[in-house]
C-alpha positions as CSV (number, residue, x, y, z in Angstrom):
1,M,0.0,0.0,0.0
2,N,1.7,3.1,-1.2
3,A,-0.7,5.8,-0.2
4,K,-2.0,6.0,3.3
5,K,-5.5,4.6,3.5
6,K,-8.1,6.9,5.0
7,L,-10.5,5.4,7.6
8,I,-13.4,6.9,9.5
9,I,-14.7,5.7,12.8
10,I,-18.4,6.4,13.7
11,D,-19.0,5.6,17.4
12,D,-20.5,7.6,20.2
13,D,-17.9,6.4,22.8
14,P,-15.0,8.9,22.8
15,D,-12.8,6.6,24.9
16,F,-13.2,3.7,22.5
17,V,-12.7,5.9,19.5
18,S,-9.5,7.3,21.0
19,G,-8.2,3.8,21.7
20,I,-8.8,2.3,18.3
21,K,-7.8,5.6,16.5
22,S,-4.4,5.4,18.3
23,V,-3.9,1.7,17.2
24,L,-4.8,2.5,13.6
25,E,-2.7,5.7,13.4
26,K,0.3,3.7,14.7
27,A,-0.2,1.3,11.8
28,E,0.1,4.3,9.4
29,Y,-3.6,4.8,8.6
30,N,-5.2,8.3,8.3
31,V,-8.1,8.2,10.7
32,D,-11.1,10.6,11.2
33,A,-13.8,10.2,13.7
34,A,-17.5,11.2,14.1
35,Y,-19.4,10.7,17.3
36,N,-22.9,10.3,15.9
37,P,-24.5,8.9,12.8
38,K,-25.6,12.3,11.4
39,D,-22.1,13.8,11.6
40,G,-20.6,10.5,10.3
41,F,-22.8,10.5,7.2
42,Q,-22.0,14.1,6.5
43,A,-18.3,13.3,6.7
44,L,-18.7,10.3,4.5
45,Q,-20.4,12.4,1.8
46,A,-17.8,15.2,2.1
47,G,-14.7,13.0,2.0
48,K,-13.3,9.9,0.4
49,Y,-12.7,7.1,2.7
50,D,-11.3,3.6,2.1
51,L,-13.0,1.9,5.1
52,L,-15.7,2.7,7.7
53,L,-15.5,1.4,11.3
54,L,-19.0,1.6,12.7
55,D,-20.8,1.1,16.0
56,I,-24.3,-0.2,15.9
57,M,-25.7,1.0,19.2
58,M,-25.7,4.8,19.2
59,G,-28.2,7.4,20.2
60,R,-31.6,6.1,20.9
61,G,-30.8,2.6,19.9
62,A,-29.5,0.8,16.8
63,E,-28.8,4.0,14.9
64,G,-25.7,2.5,13.4
65,V,-27.8,-0.1,11.7
66,A,-29.9,2.6,10.0
67,L,-26.7,4.3,8.9
68,A,-25.2,1.1,7.5
69,R,-28.4,0.5,5.5
70,K,-28.3,4.1,4.2
71,I,-24.7,3.7,3.1
72,R,-25.5,0.6,1.2
73,K,-28.2,2.5,-0.8
74,D,-25.9,5.4,-1.6
75,P,-24.3,5.0,-5.1
76,K,-21.1,6.9,-3.9
77,L,-20.7,4.9,-0.7
78,R,-22.1,1.5,-1.3
79,E,-18.8,-0.1,-2.3
80,M,-16.9,1.1,0.7
81,P,-16.1,-1.7,3.1
82,V,-17.8,-1.5,6.5
83,L,-16.4,-3.1,9.7
84,I,-18.9,-3.1,12.5
85,I,-17.3,-3.0,16.0
86,T,-20.0,-3.3,18.6
87,G,-21.2,-4.6,21.9
88,V,-24.6,-5.3,20.4
89,R,-24.8,-8.9,21.6
90,E,-23.9,-7.8,25.1
91,Q,-26.4,-4.9,25.0
92,I,-29.4,-6.6,23.5
93,A,-28.5,-10.3,23.6
94,F,-28.9,-10.4,19.8
95,L,-27.5,-13.6,18.3
96,F,-26.5,-13.9,14.7
97,P,-27.5,-17.4,13.7
98,G,-25.1,-19.5,11.7
99,Q,-22.7,-16.8,10.6
100,A,-20.9,-13.7,11.8
101,V,-23.6,-11.4,10.6
102,H,-27.2,-12.4,9.9
103,P,-28.0,-11.4,6.3
104,N,-31.3,-9.8,7.1
105,F,-29.9,-7.8,9.9
106,V,-27.6,-5.4,8.0
107,D,-25.4,-5.7,4.9
108,V,-21.8,-5.2,6.2
109,D,-18.5,-6.8,5.3
110,E,-17.5,-7.8,8.8
111,L,-18.6,-7.7,12.4
112,V,-16.5,-8.0,15.5
113,E,-17.3,-7.6,19.2
114,K,-16.1,-4.9,21.6
115,P,-13.7,-4.9,23.1
116,I,-11.4,-5.8,20.2
117,E,-7.8,-6.7,20.5
118,P,-5.5,-4.4,18.5
119,K,-4.0,-7.3,16.6
120,L,-7.4,-8.5,15.5
121,L,-8.5,-5.0,14.6
122,L,-5.5,-4.5,12.3
123,E,-6.0,-7.9,10.7
124,K,-9.7,-7.2,9.9
125,V,-8.9,-3.7,8.6
126,S,-6.1,-5.0,6.4
127,A,-8.1,-7.9,5.1
128,L,-11.1,-5.6,4.2
129,L,-8.9,-3.0,2.5
130,K,-7.1,-5.8,0.5
131,A,-10.5,-7.3,-0.6
132,A,-11.7,-3.9,-1.7
133,E,-8.6,-3.3,-3.7
134,E,-8.9,-6.7,-5.4
135,K,-12.6,-6.0,-6.1
136,K,-11.7,-2.7,-7.9
137,L,-9.2,-4.6,-10.1
138,Q,-11.7,-7.2,-11.3
139,P,-13.2,-6.6,-14.7
140,Q,-16.8,-5.6,-14.5
């Protein structure tokens, strides 16, 4: 990867954002943050990001789910990989039957539970960015 990849974190927990932003910046990523879905969506529309790290449980409930669905409908944003990092299972005891993400729940590329180990975070981010690059190179 020649150019630094640009990531955005949308999560309403400033301490969590600070922690994962630090891990990602040490790994040479450019990282922006938004602390609510509205500001996050505005940032996504204004900038060009290679990856979104998104929390599901924000605001009055699962506002991150609504944001992920909105992104998947947006022609400019729908190809961007989305990594959900959430404590949703812990917060609402929601189980994803049979696979990491239930297909009817929300269309994302990957879901991991909070807290996430730095090594796993970097592995997931790297894998999603690599897959996105490979997808761009495939003939349509």
